[in-house]
TORFINU-234636 format. One line per field, with one value per residue (C-alpha): x, y, z. Coordinates in Angstrom, 2 decimals. Example, Ala and Ser with C-alpha at 12.3 -4.5 7.8 and 13.67 -1.06 7.14 Angstrom:
% TORFINU-234636
X: (12.30	13.67) .
Y: (-4.50	-1.06) .
Z: (7.80	7.14) .
//
This chain:
% TORFINU-234636
X: (167.42	165.70	168.36	167.91	168.98	170.21	170.93	173.57	173.50	176.08	174.15	176.13	174.55	175.35	174.03	174.33	176.50	175.51	176.20	179.70	180.08	181.97	180.88	182.40	181.17	181.13	183.84	186.41	185.61	186.59	189.84	190.71	189.85	192.25	195.02	195.10	195.16	198.19	199.78	199.36	200.32	203.71	204.16	203.75	206.09	208.98	208.39	208.75	212.33	211.54	213.73	217.18	220.18	223.68	226.53	228.96	232.88	233.92	237.47	240.41	237.78	237.88	235.51	233.43	233.46	232.61	229.55	228.17	228.45	226.58	224.15	223.24	222.52	220.11	222.49	224.06	227.84	229.63	233.53	233.87	237.83	241.08	244.17	247.68	248.04	251.15	249.08	246.05	246.42	245.25	241.65	240.64	238.98	240.33	237.67	233.95	231.34	228.86	231.38	231.16	228.75	226.25	222.53	221.46	218.02	217.75	219.12	221.46	224.28	227.89	230.77	234.01	237.83	239.82	243.58	245.49	248.34	251.56	253.40	253.23	255.39	257.17	257.21	260.36	261.08	261.90	261.72	264.45	265.29	265.54	262.25	264.00	265.87	262.45	260.46	263.15	263.53	259.66	259.36	261.86	259.39	256.28	255.02	253.08	253.90	251.73	253.39	251.97	254.24	253.91	255.53	258.54	261.89	263.38	265.62	263.79	262.61	263.20	260.52	258.95	256.15	254.85	251.85	251.53	254.47	257.41	257.05	253.42	252.58	250.95	250.00	252.23	250.92	250.00	250.15	252.49	251.53	254.91	254.55	257.67	259.19	257.75	259.36	260.89	262.27	264.75	267.56	267.49	270.51	269.01	270.57	268.03	268.01	266.97	269.48	272.81	275.83	277.97	281.89	283.45	282.16	282.80	282.20	279.35	275.78	273.07	269.28	266.49	263.09	260.26	257.78	254.64	252.60	249.18	247.38	248.54	248.69	247.14	248.56	250.68	254.38	256.92	258.42	261.62	263.50	261.96	259.58	255.94	254.77	253.61	252.66	250.69	253.22	252.68	250.57	249.47	250.69	249.04	248.19	248.50	246.38	246.48	247.35	245.69	248.90	249.40	252.38	253.50	253.68	255.68	258.12	258.87	259.33	261.71	263.56	264.00	265.84	267.84	268.59	269.81	271.90	273.65	274.10	275.62	278.39	279.34	277.07	275.33	271.50	269.16	265.54	262.82	260.24	260.03	255.92	253.06	251.23	253.59	253.27	256.33	256.45	258.49	260.65	260.97	262.17	264.75	265.72	266.22	268.76	270.49	270.91	272.55	275.07	273.97	276.51	273.70	269.59	267.87	264.20	262.20	259.09	256.62	255.20	251.60	250.10	246.92	248.11	248.38	250.79	253.69	256.47	259.90	262.12	263.59	265.54	265.08	267.62	267.27	268.19	271.30	269.35	268.19	268.25	269.74	272.61	275.16	274.19	273.28	276.57	277.00	272.96	273.20	276.19	274.37	271.40	273.42	275.19	272.36	269.86	272.26	272.89	269.12	267.67	270.49	269.99	266.00	265.89	263.38	262.84	265.51	263.76	266.98	267.36	265.48	265.58	262.86	262.18	259.05	260.40	260.03	261.91	264.97	264.59	265.16	268.09	271.54	273.15	273.13	269.64	267.72	264.42	264.26	260.79	261.06	258.19	254.76	251.92	249.54	250.82	249.28	252.20	254.80	252.49	252.60	256.23	256.93	255.10	257.28	259.84	262.29	262.03	262.06	265.26	266.70	265.86	267.25	270.41	270.75	270.06	272.42	275.05	274.76	274.95	278.15	279.67	278.80	280.07	283.79	283.77	283.11	285.00) .
Y: (106.29	108.65	110.69	109.98	112.24	110.20	111.94	110.20	110.60	113.34	115.60	115.44	114.99	112.68	112.63	109.73	110.59	107.89	104.59	103.35	107.22	108.53	110.28	114.00	115.86	119.87	119.75	118.16	120.57	123.40	121.55	121.40	124.57	126.13	123.74	125.13	128.91	127.84	126.18	129.35	131.74	129.71	129.88	133.54	134.23	132.05	134.19	137.42	136.55	135.26	131.75	131.41	131.39	129.40	131.97	131.90	131.81	135.47	135.15	136.40	137.97	141.78	143.79	144.67	140.82	139.85	142.14	141.09	137.41	138.27	140.45	137.71	135.52	138.12	139.11	142.63	143.38	145.85	146.44	146.94	146.52	146.77	144.40	143.75	140.68	139.03	136.55	138.38	141.07	144.64	145.19	141.76	140.02	138.39	137.40	137.44	137.11	135.09	132.36	130.57	127.55	129.36	129.46	132.94	134.72	136.65	140.31	139.45	141.56	139.97	142.18	141.86	142.49	143.54	143.49	146.64	145.26	143.51	146.85	147.04	149.29	148.44	151.22	151.76	152.78	156.52	156.82	158.95	160.48	164.30	164.96	166.14	162.84	160.81	162.85	162.14	158.18	157.95	160.18	158.08	154.94	157.01	157.82	160.71	162.62	164.38	166.12	166.60	168.70	168.05	169.15	166.63	166.62	164.81	167.06	169.20	167.98	164.39	161.97	160.31	158.55	157.22	155.54	153.18	151.57	150.08	146.56	147.67	146.93	149.76	151.05	153.68	157.43	155.99	158.65	158.15	160.44	161.63	163.09	165.44	167.03	170.58	173.84	172.05	174.42	173.60	175.18	173.41	172.39	169.13	169.97	168.79	172.01	169.60	167.11	167.74	167.77	165.23	166.75	164.07	161.15	157.71	156.56	154.25	153.88	152.58	152.31	152.62	151.16	152.78	149.62	150.02	153.21	154.89	152.72	149.06	147.41	143.97	143.47	140.37	140.38	137.56	136.79	136.54	137.19	134.82	133.05	132.03	132.51	135.76	137.73	141.42	144.30	145.95	146.19	149.22	147.51	147.50	149.85	150.81	149.20	152.46	155.04	153.85	155.05	153.17	151.20	153.36	156.49	154.98	153.39	156.71	158.56	156.00	155.98	159.49	159.85	157.01	158.84	161.98	159.58	158.02	161.29	162.88	159.90	160.81	158.03	158.65	157.45	156.29	156.26	153.84	156.54	160.05	160.40	158.28	158.72	156.52	153.17	151.39	147.61	145.36	144.15	148.02	148.92	146.28	147.27	150.73	149.50	147.56	150.44	152.59	149.58	149.77	148.46	147.55	147.63	148.31	147.62	149.34	147.55	147.09	143.86	142.68	139.53	138.30	138.03	141.43	140.72	139.84	142.54	143.05	144.13	141.34	141.46	139.40	138.06	135.85	132.34	130.56	129.26	130.27	134.17	135.11	132.88	135.44	137.75	135.62	135.95	139.41	140.00	137.50	139.42	142.83	141.42	139.89	143.37	145.67	143.35	143.51	147.18	148.31	146.08	147.66	151.45	151.00	149.06	146.50	142.71	141.33	138.64	137.77	137.27	135.34	134.18	135.13	132.63	134.43	138.16	139.61	142.37	140.11	137.81	140.66	142.26	141.81	143.66	142.50	143.15	142.92	143.75	145.47	144.66	147.49	146.63	144.95	147.61	145.13	145.55	148.74	149.63	148.97	150.83	154.06	153.73	153.15	156.64	158.40	160.71	159.72	156.03	156.40	158.39	155.40	152.98	154.85	155.33	151.77	150.50	153.29	152.07	148.60	149.63	151.58	148.51	146.26	148.68	148.88	145.15	144.66	147.27) .
Z: (-41.41	-39.10	-36.91	-33.26	-30.53	-27.34	-24.03	-21.53	-18.06	-17.89	-20.18	-23.43	-26.57	-29.28	-32.84	-35.13	-38.37	-40.58	-41.19	-39.20	-38.78	-35.63	-32.81	-31.87	-28.75	-28.85	-26.32	-28.78	-31.22	-28.82	-27.91	-31.81	-32.34	-29.58	-30.69	-34.39	-32.70	-30.63	-33.45	-35.74	-32.91	-32.65	-36.33	-36.11	-33.43	-35.03	-38.27	-36.41	-35.00	-31.51	-32.39	-31.04	-32.81	-32.73	-32.41	-35.50	-34.92	-36.04	-34.65	-36.89	-39.11	-39.69	-37.95	-40.90	-41.98	-38.39	-38.35	-41.76	-40.52	-37.43	-39.09	-41.68	-38.19	-37.05	-34.45	-33.60	-32.98	-31.14	-30.83	-26.99	-26.33	-28.16	-27.30	-28.09	-29.90	-31.76	-33.60	-34.77	-37.26	-36.18	-36.69	-36.87	-33.90	-31.09	-29.03	-28.46	-26.20	-26.42	-27.58	-30.65	-30.44	-28.05	-28.28	-27.99	-28.62	-32.27	-32.13	-28.87	-28.80	-29.34	-28.03	-29.97	-28.70	-31.64	-32.11	-31.72	-33.59	-31.97	-31.63	-28.09	-26.28	-22.62	-20.39	-18.62	-15.30	-15.13	-11.33	-9.80	-13.20	-14.20	-15.83	-19.11	-19.22	-18.53	-21.39	-23.62	-23.24	-23.29	-26.23	-28.22	-27.74	-29.23	-25.62	-24.54	-21.04	-18.81	-15.93	-12.46	-9.49	-6.02	-3.10	-2.05	-0.34	-3.36	-5.59	-7.70	-11.33	-10.01	-11.06	-8.00	-9.49	-12.84	-14.28	-16.23	-14.10	-15.53	-17.47	-18.47	-21.98	-24.07	-27.43	-29.22	-28.28	-24.86	-22.32	-19.35	-16.14	-14.31	-10.88	-10.48	-7.08	-6.78	-7.81	-10.90	-13.59	-16.42	-14.67	-11.47	-9.74	-8.37	-5.14	-2.12	-0.01	2.84	2.66	4.45	2.81	4.33	5.04	3.60	1.15	2.11	-1.64	-0.06	-1.45	0.57	-0.94	1.79	0.94	3.01	2.87	1.28	0.15	0.16	-2.02	-2.65	-6.19	-6.36	-10.08	-9.99	-10.96	-11.02	-7.65	-9.26	-12.78	-15.21	-12.66	-13.55	-9.99	-9.09	-6.12	-5.60	-6.48	-3.58	-0.80	1.50	4.70	8.39	10.61	14.54	16.68	19.18	16.85	13.68	11.90	8.54	8.26	4.82	6.81	9.90	7.47	5.66	9.06	10.08	6.68	6.65	10.20	8.95	5.68	7.78	9.77	7.04	4.77	8.00	7.83	4.47	2.81	-0.42	0.11	-2.80	-1.68	-3.33	-2.46	-0.78	-0.77	0.10	-3.21	-5.54	-7.36	-7.35	-7.06	-4.94	-7.80	-8.76	-5.84	-5.74	-9.06	-7.88	-5.44	-8.23	-10.47	-7.99	-7.45	-3.69	-0.99	0.79	0.58	3.56	3.59	6.21	7.53	10.53	12.06	12.85	14.55	15.82	19.02	20.23	23.23	20.84	20.65	19.39	16.47	14.15	10.81	7.59	4.91	1.85	1.77	0.25	-2.89	-5.92	-7.18	-3.86	-3.63	-4.75	-1.99	1.11	2.77	2.95	3.45	6.46	8.03	7.51	9.38	12.07	12.78	12.15	14.46	17.06	17.14	16.51	19.30	21.87	20.70	20.84	23.96	22.41	22.78	20.37	18.11	16.12	12.59	10.25	6.75	4.44	1.13	-0.30	-0.45	-4.05	-3.06	-2.19	-5.18	-7.73	-5.65	-7.18	-4.00	-0.32	1.09	4.50	5.91	9.13	11.18	13.67	15.93	16.21	15.36	16.79	20.09	21.33	23.83	20.94	18.52	20.41	21.16	17.34	16.66	19.20	17.28	20.03	19.54	15.80	15.98	18.19	15.72	12.98	14.89	15.75	12.04	10.93	13.30	12.22	8.48	9.09	10.92	8.29	5.43	7.32	7.54	3.70	2.24) .
//
């Protein structure tokens, strides 16, 4: 049969392919060729490692075993952290990222967290101790010590700050940085020149806590012994609306004047801090008072409000429930006496006393405790009043008079 060429209106040329044969356009041939090229290209890419893989589970494997398994799956591995773990042996994988079962590209880096073993060391508190005693205690736990000296009114050679803080869990041979009062030497008598010697000791002990510190610590700590509820360890506090003075500076200024008043009356005073650059949590402050077996724990703070017209002084004490039941009665009595005396001495608006139920510094205390909010720094006029040295002296004198009356009524 003669082959015939037929033209359609659209200009596409068809050629008969024999009896019953199908007709193919030149466009179809081009599409088929392009499709074949794409298939070959996809196969080539897959053969070059561009596909995805499922991340295998390498938890609890040794580091070498984990790296081998990951390499077999075309994945990379890197140890990025060590963790103390009582369940996973030292040198074995505790966690991994990406997680097992995730789909990732080949050669993806899998980060491994590896167990440092279960022999963690709990750092004790050495605040307020002589540096040599502190070194001995820390060395007994296998910890290294680095000492930095700074100017302080604390007795020479006294530890006034530590990092990591008490209660932290670290690996053996970890370093603890201690800040020690200036002019430290091994022959120090530990008698602070700036502290007046009382004419006659009364035998009373009062702990004073100047609220806050220069840098807050947002790490959580239990609000009370054994509690699962936590709060930040310590905040840096508010600041003055007019003076811009930080609360931590104001509280230390008033606390030092209170300290001078009480030592002049023959009371032994224990301070939770003497400088601004410390890291002492609220629970640790309470425990300082506990260790001193203080007759009263006085916490000095300043108030703040969104209403700048609010002013006045008030005193808080713990509730008659839970951890603070044993100290409620004496704390309430102390708050009542101190509030009356300080309001009269400072001539501030008397806002009375209040129970505060969520104070970590209350819940950890085993000795009677009060917290004096000395005035509102959010009120410009009262803020300027609080920064005046004579005002601070009047506040300290009023608190001191209240403390001495309380001590005489409970002896």
